[in-house]
N, C-alpha and C positions, 0 to 999 in steps of 0.2 A: 504494500500500500504506500502511495506517495505521501510526502510530507504535506502537500496541499490538501489531499483527501483527509488525512488525519486531522487537520485543522478544521476542515469544512463540516465534517459530520458532527462533532460536538457542538459547533456553532448552530447548525440546523436543528439539532435536537434541543438545544437551549431555547431556540425560537419557539419550537412546538410546546415545550414545557411551560414557557412563560405565557404563551397564549392560553393554555388551560388554567394556569394559576391566576392570571389577570381576569379571565372570564369569571372564575369563582369569586374573585374579590369584587368585581363590579356588581354582581348581583347580590352579594352579601350586603352591600351598602345600600342597595336600591330596592329592597324587598317591599317597601311601602308603595312603590309606584306601579299600581296595578293597571291603570287605564292605558297608559302608553304601552306598557308591556303587552297587554292583550291585543291592542291594535297592531303591534308589530308582529306578534305571533300569527295573527290571521292573515296579514297582508305582506309580511316580511319587510314592511317599510314603515317609516314615520317621517314627519317633516323635519327638515334640518334645523330650523330655529327652535324646535322643541327639544333639541339635543341636550341642552345644557342646564335648564334652569333649576330643576329640583335637586341636583347634586349639591347645590349650595344650601339646600334646605332639607337634607336627607332625613332629619328628624321630624320633618313636617310631612303630612299626607300629600300624596301626589295630586290631589285635587286642588292644591294651592295654585297660585299663579305662576308656578315654576314646573319644569319637566325634567326628564332624565337624559344624561348622555348615553347614547347607544352607538353601536358601531355603524360605520357608514357603508354605503353601497361601494362596491369595488369600482376601480377607475374605468374610464371610457375604453371602448374597444381599442386594442393595440397596447394596452398597459398591463403589465404583470403586477397585480395588486397584492400587497402583504396585508394580512388581517389587521383591522384597525386596533384591536386590543394588542398593542405592540409589545415587543420585548422590554423588560424592565431595564432600568439604568444599570443594574448589577450585571445582567447578562451581556450588555454591550461592553462594559468595562473589561470583562474577562475575554471578550472576543478580539478586541483591538488592543494590541500590546506594543505596536511599533512606536519607536521613539519620535517619529515625525507626526504623531497623531495630533489633530486639531479638533476641538470640540465647539460645536455651535449650539447654544441654548436659545430657545425662542418661545415667545408667547403670542397669543392672538385673542382678540375679542374679550379682553379682561373686563371691560365695562365697569371700571371704577371699583373693582374688588380689592380695596386697599387692606381691609382687615381679614385676618384668618377667621374662618368659621367652618362649620361642618361641610367637608368636601371642597373647601376653598383653601388653597395653600397660604395666601396672604403675602404681602410684600416683604415682611420681615424675614420669613422663612425662604422666600425666593432669593433674597439677598445672600443668605447663608449658603444656599445651594450653589449660587453663582460663584461666590468666593471660594468654595471648596473645589469647584472645577478649575478655577483660575490657579489655585495652588498646585494642581496636578500638571498644568501645561497651558499651551496657547488656547484661549477661549474667546469666542465672539458671542455677544448677546444682542438679539434682535427682537422686534415686535412687528406683527403683521396687521396692526390697525385696530381701531375701536377700543382705545385704552381709557380715554378721559371721561366719557359719559356713561351713565348707567345706574349707579347707586346714589342715593341722596347725599351721602357723605362726600362723594367726589363731585357731584353736580353743584354742591353748595359753593365751591370755589371756581365753578365753570372749568373744571379739569386742571386748574393750576397746581393744586396740591399733588395730584397724580404726576404731573410733569416734574415737580421738584423731587419726588421720590424716585422717578425713573432716572433723573440726572444723578442722584446720589448712588443708586445701584450701579450705574455705569453702562447704560445701553449704548450700543454702537451705531444703531440706525433704526428707523421705524417707518413703516408704510403708512400712507394716509388712508384711513377707513372712512366710510360714509358718515359715521357718527362723530368723526372729528369736526364736522361742520355744524353740529347741533347747537352750539352756542353762538353761531353767527360767523360770518366771513372775517370780521375784524378780530375775533378771538382766535381763529385758526391761524391768522397771520401773526398773532401775538405768540402762539406756540413756537413758531419758528425762531422768535427772539429768546424765548424762555429756555428752550431745550439746548443742551450742550452737545447734542448729536443731531445728525441730519434727519429731517422729515422728508420722505421720498415719495414722489409720484411723477412718473414720466408722462402720464396722459391727462393731466388736469391743467386746463388752460383758462386764462382770462385775457380777453382782447388779443388773442393770437399768441400770447406768451405763456410759457409754463409758470404756474403759480408756485411750484415747489422744485427743488433740486431733483433731477431725474435719476442720478446715480451717485455712488461714492466708491472709493477704493479703500478697503480696510487692509492694512499691513501691520500686523501686531508685532512682528519681529523683522526689523529692517536688515538684520544680518543674514536672514535666510532669503533664498531665491525660490520663487514658485509657491510661496504661501500666501500671496496676495489674493484678496477676494474682491471681485467686482460685484457690487450690490446695486440692483436696479429696483425701484419701486413702481407699483402700478395699482390703480384704484378702480373699483367697480363702477362702470357707467350707471349702475342702478342707483347711485347716489342721487341722481336727478329726481328720484321719487322716494328715496329712503332717508331723507332729511327734510326739514320744512322748506318749501320753495323759496321763502324769503332769504334763506341762508346761502343760496347758491345763485343769486341773481348775477348774470354775466359770466357764470362759470360753465365751461364745457368739458365733457369727458370723452376722449377719443377712443377708438378701438384698441383694446389692450394688447392683442397679439401684434398688430401693425406697429404700435408705438414701441413695444419692448424690442422687437426685431430691429427697428430703426436705431434705437440706442445702442444695441449690440454692434451693429454695423459701424456706427460712429466710433465706438470705443476700440473696436478691432482695427479700424483704419488709423486712428491716432496712435495706437500701440505699435503698429507696423512702421509708422513714420518715425517713432522714437526708438525703434529697435527693441521693444519690449514684447513679452509674451505673457498673456494671462491664462492660467490653466483652470481657474476656479470662478464660477459664476453663481451668485445667489439672486434669485428673483423673489423679492419681498412683495408678496401680492395680497391684496384684499379683494378677492374675486369669489372664492368658494366653489362648491360643487352642488349647490342647491338646484334640483331639477326645474324649479320655477324660474331660475336665471337663464336667459338665452344662452344656448350652448356655446356660441362664439365668445361669450364673456366669462365662461367658467374657468377656474384654475386648472382643471384637468385638461381642458382643451389647449390652454396655453402650454402646459407641460408636454403634451403630445407634439405641439408645433415646434417647441424648442428641441425635442429629440430629433426632429427632421431638419433643423437648421445646420447647414453645412459648415458655417463658421464656428459652430460649437463642437464639431466632431473631435473626439479625443479629449475633450475637456470634461471636468466634473461640473454638472449643473444641478443646483438644488432649488426647488420651488418651495418656499415657505409661505403658506396660504392662511387666509382667515375668511370671515364673512358668513359662511354657512354654519358655523358652530359645529363642525364635524371633526370627529376623531378619525383620521385616515392617513395611511402611508401607502404609497404606490411607487412603482418604477415605470419609466417610459423609455422605450428603446434601450440603448446600451449605456446611456450616460446621465439620465435625468431622474432625480429622486424627488418625490413629492411628500410633504409632511404638513399636517394640520393638527392642532392639539385639542380641539373642542372649543371650550370657552370658559370664561369666569375664573380663570386660574385654577380650574379643576386639575389641570396637568401642566407640566412644563415640557416643551419639546426638546429633544436632545438628538443631535446628529454628530456622529464621530466619523472622521475620515482620515485616511493616510494615503500613501502612494498606491496602495493596493485595493482599497475598498471604501465604500460609504455605507454606514449603517445608521438607520433612523429608528427612533424610539420615543417613548414618553416617560416622564417621571410623574406618576399619579399622586394625588393628595395623600393617599394611604401611606406611601413611602416617605412623605414629608412630615408625618405626624411626630416622629421621634427627633426631627431636626431642631436644633436650638435656634430660636429667633435671633437675628442680628440685632444687637442692642442699640445701635445707632438708628436703624430704620424703625425699630420698635418704639423708640422714644419719639421719633418724628410722627409715627402713626398715632401714638397716644396724645400728642399735642394737637394734631388735627381733629381727633375724636373729641377732645375737651372743648375745642372751639366750636365744633359742629353741634355738640350737645347744648352749648349756650345759645347758638342760633336757633335751635329747635324750640326754645322758649318764646320765640317771637309770636305775638298774638295775631291770628288771622282775622277772627271776629271776636268782639268783646263778650258776647254771650250767645249761647245757643238756646233758643226758646223751646226746643224739642230734643228728645233723645233719639239719636240715629243709631238703631240697634244693629250691632255686628256680631251678635252671639253666633258661634259656630253652628249650634243646633237650630238656628233660625235662618241664617242667610244661605244655608246649604239645602234647604228643604222647600222654601216658599218665598213669595214676594215679600220684601221688607222695605222700609222707608230708606234705609242706608243704601241698599242696592239701587233703589229708584234714583236717589240723589246722585250717586256716582254715574249711573247710566245717563241721567239728564245732563251731567257735566260733559260727558262724551258727545252727546247729541248737540249741545249748545256750541261746543268748540267746532264740531264738524260742519256747522252752517257756513263758516267763513275760513276755516283752517286748511281745507283741502281744495283741490281743483274742482270738485263737484260737491254740492251740499249733501250732507248725510241724510239718508232716509230713516234709518233706525240705528240704535246702539244697544250693545249688550256687554255685560261684564260678568265674570264667573264668581260665584259665591266663595270659592276657595281662595280668591285673591283679597277678600275683605276680612281683616284680622283684628279689628277692635271696634268698640262702641264709642261714639261721641256723646258725652254726658249732657244732660239737660241743665240749664241754668248755670253754666260755667263757660269761661272763655275757651275758645278753641285755638290751640297753638299749632305751629308748623309741625311740632313733634307729634301732636295728636293725629294730624292728617297722615303723617308718615307711618304711624302705628296702624292706621287703617289700611294703608297701601304700602307695605314695607319692601316690596320686591324690586323696586326700580324699573317697573314696566313703563313703556311709553304708549301713547295713543297711536292707533293705526287705522286706516280705512282701506277696505277692499271692495271690489265688485263681486256681487253674488247674484245668483238667480233666485227667483221665488222658490224653486225646488230646493235650492241649498238652504234657504231660510226654514222651510218646512222640515228638512232633514236635521237641521241644527236644533230646532226646538224639540223635535222628537227625541233626539239624543239627550237633551237637557232634562226631559221629563221621563226618562226611561228607567230610573232607579226603582228598586222594589219598594213596597210600602212597609211602614213601621208596624211592628207587632209587639204587644205587651208580653214580656218574657215569662211572666207568671201565669197569665190567663190565656195567652195565645190569641187574644182579641186584637183587632186592628186598632191602632191609635189614630184618633180622628182630630181634624182641625175644628175651628169654631163653627164651620159651616157643615159639619158632619161628614166631611170627606176624608178618606184615608190619607195620612201624611206620608210623604216620600221619605225614604232613608236619606241621611245626609250624604251629599255628593258635592265635591268642590267644583264639578262641572255644571252645577245648577246655574242657569243664566238669569240675570236680572235685565230688564229691558226698558228702553225709552223709545217712543215713536212707533210702538206696535202693541197689540193686544192679543193674548193667546187664551182661548177657552179650552180647558182640559178636564178630563174626568179620570181620577186615579183609581176608580173601581174597575176600569177597563184594562185590557192587556196593554203592555208598554207600547206596542206598535199601533195601537188604536186609540190612544188617550186624547190626542188632539182633535178637538171638535171644530174649531175655526180659528183662523189667524187673520187679523186686520192690520193694515199699515196706515199710519197717519199720512194724509195727503195735505201738503202745505198749501197747495193752490186752492183747494176747496174747503180747507180747514175742517176736514171730516175724515173719519176712518173709512177705508175702502178694503174690500176683501183682497187677500194676497193673490197676486197673479203669478202662477208658477213659472210662466215663460218670460216674465219681465226681468230686466236687470235692475238691481237696487244697490245703493251704496251703504255699506255697513261699517260703522265705527265701533272699535273694540280696543282691547289692549293687544300689544304686539305678541303676547304669548298665544292667545286664542287665534289671532290673525295668521299665525304660523302653523295652525293645526294642533295646538296644545290641548291637553285634556281629551285627546281623541277626536277633536273637531276637524277631521281631515277634509271635510267639505269646504272648509274656510281657507285652507292653505293655498296661497297664490300671490300674485303680484299685488303690491300694496304701497300706499303712501304712508309716511310716518310723521309724527308730530312730537310735541313735548312729552316730558315725563308725566305719568298719570297723576302723581301727587301735586304737580304744578297746576295741571288742568283743574283738579278738584278744589284746590285752595282758591284759585281765581273765581271759580263758580260759587263757592260758599260765601265768599266775600260780597257777592252781589245778589244772591238768591233770597227769596222770601221763604225762610225755612218753615214757616207755619203750614205751608202746603204739605209738609211731611209729618204732620202731627200724629197720624195713625201709623203704628209700627208695622202692622200687617194689613195693608189696605185691600188686598185681593181685587185690585182694579185694573191691573195690566196683565198679570198672570192669574187669570180667573179660574180658580178651582171650583167646579160645579158639577153636579150630577147631570149626565146627558138625558136622563129620563124625567128630570124635575119639571113639572108643569103646574106652577102655583095657581093659576086661574082656570085651569082645565079647559083652555081654548084650543087644545090640539097642537100648540106650539110650545116647544121646550123653552124653559126660561132663558137659556143661553142664546137662543135664536131671537127672542124678543129684546134681550139686552143688546145684542149685536145690531138689531134693526132700530134701536132707539125707542121701542115701545115699552109699556109697563107690564112686566110679567106677573104683577099681583093686583091688577085692577079689578079682579073679581068678575069680569065679564063672562057671561055664559055663552058668548059667541066669539068666534075667532076675530082677532084684530084685523081690520080692513087692510091696513098697510101691509101686514104680513101675508094676507090673502093675495093682494096684488103682487107682492114680491114673489110669492110661490107661483103665481100664474104668469110671471114674467112681464106684467103690465107696466111696472115702474122700476126705476133704479133708486133704491132707498138711500137717503143720506145716512151716514154712520156717525152723526154728530152727537155730542153729549147734550141733548136738548130736552129729554123727557123729564117730567116732574119726578118720576121715580129716581132717575139718575141724580137729581139734585137733592133728594131727601134721604138717601141711604149711604152709609159708609162701607157697605158690604160689596156692592157692585157699581161704584161710581164710574161713569164713562168719561174720565178725565182726559183731556187732551195733553200731549206732551209739553213739557216746559221748553221754552226757547228763549234764552237770554244771551244776547251777543256778548262775547268775551274776547278781548284782544290781548294778545301775548307779545311781549317785547323780545323774548328769546325762546329758543326751542331746545328741547332735548330729544332729542328725538325719543324634500329630499327623501328625499326618500332614502332611508338608511337601512342597511341590512342588520337584522337582529343578531346579536352575539349568541353563540351556543349557550343554552341554559346550564346553570351549575349542575354538575353530575349528569349531564345529558350524554347520549351516545357519542356525539361529536367531541365533547370536551374530554371524555374518558379515553376515546380512541387516540386523540392527540397526545394525551398523557402517556398511554402505553407505547405508542410509536416513539415518543421522545425517549423514554427509558430504554427501549430496544436500541435505538440509534446511539445513545450514550455508551451502552455496553459494547456495541459493535465498534464504535470509535476507539474506546479504551483498549479493546483487544488488538485493534490494528496498530494503535500507537505503541503498545507493548512489543508487538512483533517487529515493528520498524526499529525500535531501540535495540533489539537483539541483533538486528542485521548490520548495525553501524560498526 
């Protein structure tokens, strides 16, 4: 057996073993995330932006406004893809032992995760890991974009605290992500001044000139020849719709592949003129592999194109990507390696290379648990946290005249005044904040985490306690059928049963209460009548959408296109809402939108905690006046279901006969006299904002599944075979 084979077999077996081990570890930490897992099992896919969110909240139920990192789809045709549950840092360290080894550490889509938390490494431990690698040898540290915006603690300084931390840790370069624009064009220009390392984007132009530096040369050891790295930045053209339009006035994003190849040609021509040769290229991209992204803009397509670029033949090319929040490693052709770490500092990317090979991996949060936090960065984070806590004491409104109830057992089972208020804030923002006015808005009960007390001041901290996940508002186009499917899923939970008696637990209207689900949706701009006595796929009785022109409710048109505002988690298909995943516009952080709305709204309209006015739980067979029309039909038509008439309502008779088109307005005396089924129209208060914040992925083998166990057994066999071969080889020397 040759020496090369003796080396290769243990390395391959280590890869297989680490795949099985990491698979077990991922699911051990994510057992609470049932909704996404079930969706992935049935479809083998989930949306890319769902990838990340609940790892940061692994102690929290999956129905929160976060979701779970899962493995990504393999690369495009022509790529040899490595499983995304990559080798651990330890396995890479043992595989690459050459003295000319260079280590590249990288992050992407950190979104302001300054602090350590469950599943989040945090900047203090990131600094320690970086310093440990630097102590071993030549190390480069890079970021692939979307670092500054995301969590309220980072948003509070418009990303400047994050920039200061990145400077202190010692990043070498960073790509411009779409969310770098979220605090406005002036702020992103300020980042260029604040950062001690280059902010790169080759395809971002203002008035025909590049807004950012296109590339940089990193040469850590000037005494060595051949260790220089050409680093080129590129930004997703989706930025045009994935930050607030006001933030990118006059900014253009050109084709990524065309622009990167042009920069490569320029660099190679200049190098030839100067008698230099560059052997290593890093494309620092914020493109992603989300299937909703046009194929020509995806990082995988760029990687494939680079593998076919003749000017890069024989060179090592590394694509470090972000944007789709995907954990993925792949190889393209003979010389291109692709790596993306997921998001939210759940992982640190690690690429080790020497003259013989390039190996890509991730360092997961589980491996960082035992790492000591860097004291300098830890002290800096503590100082930022103290200032942030003080800012949270800022009063938004002097007194709340009502309690906005956010109890878990309430917001996850039925309509609540808090859910209505948050949904109304989304709808109000959507009237002017996007290219098209919003038709309806929804938010998930799992994203509502606290109650706003009555007769007390409401602070910024109170609002963040309600909406703690750093989500942003987003708007997507949906069909009427998508809306129906969305509400059917929202209302699909089983009903509650008394554990002692076995009897159904009923609400105040005598209807069975649903079991708590974080995916239960609160709504503005729509009305849904449903009967929990029926099977889950038959519960929806009727859906009406508020029509701004006629100022009335109109029945949902299944074939029509509507504009739906929601949070970015649901817009990306989170909580299993796969019918919503698609192209979207994005706006400010949800807490900012809600705070601005509360400061202007008449909160007395939310006096009833469970109004049952938008999500109307009602028996489909209830006919209070015995006129042959169910109560929900009369409420929907604006007639009185309890008028005691012995004959059918004429308006409903005409409607049934098709003689008239009934108005769906809140006009009947009944609607004005009851708090059980009021036909209230949606709230619409114009709110202006001065600044904005703004995939399907292959399922990992389940823990102890056949796939993971076969990988483990095969790895053990290969190790044994490799050791036997190595022993024979040593005897032959």
